C-alpha positions in Angstrom: -25.6 7.4 -16.4 -22.1 6.3 -15.5 -19.7 3.9 -17.2 -17.2 1.4 -15.9 -14.5 0.2 -18.2 -13.4 -3.4 -17.7 -10.1 -4.4 -19.1 -9.3 -8.1 -19.6 -10.0 -11.2 -21.5 -13.5 -12.2 -22.7 -13.6 -14.8 -20.0 -13.1 -12.1 -17.3 -15.8 -10.0 -18.9 -18.2 -12.9 -18.9 -17.6 -13.5 -15.2 -18.5 -9.9 -14.5 -21.6 -10.0 -16.7 -22.8 -13.1 -14.9 -22.2 -11.4 -11.5 -24.1 -8.3 -12.6 -27.1 -10.3 -13.9 -27.2 -12.4 -10.8 -27.4 -9.2 -8.7 -30.1 -7.6 -11.0 -27.7 -4.8 -12.1 -28.6 -3.5 -15.5 -25.6 -3.6 -17.9 -24.7 -3.8 -21.5 -21.6 -5.1 -23.2 -20.6 -2.8 -26.0 -18.0 -3.0 -28.7 -14.9 -1.0 -27.8 -13.4 -1.2 -31.3 -10.1 -2.2 -29.8 -7.2 -4.0 -31.3 -8.2 -7.6 -30.5 -7.2 -10.9 -32.1 -9.8 -12.5 -34.4 -10.4 -15.2 -31.8 -11.1 -12.6 -29.1 -13.3 -10.6 -31.4 -15.5 -13.7 -31.9 -15.7 -14.3 -28.2 -16.6 -10.6 -27.5 -19.3 -10.8 -30.1 -20.7 -14.0 -28.6 -20.8 -12.3 -25.2 -22.6 -9.3 -26.6 -25.2 -11.6 -28.2 -25.6 -13.7 -25.0 -25.7 -11.0 -22.4 -27.3 -8.1 -24.2 -30.6 -10.0 -24.8 
């Protein structure tokens, strides 16, 4: 297994997740335990719920 780290906003991460799903590439969004604002934390959690199903 290999990992790719994507740095950016939740919006950029969602664009990448949509691309991967559209191209049948298995992926998972994981919590990086980074120093994010409360607003961004909520967005990241929403992405994990939406795209890790």
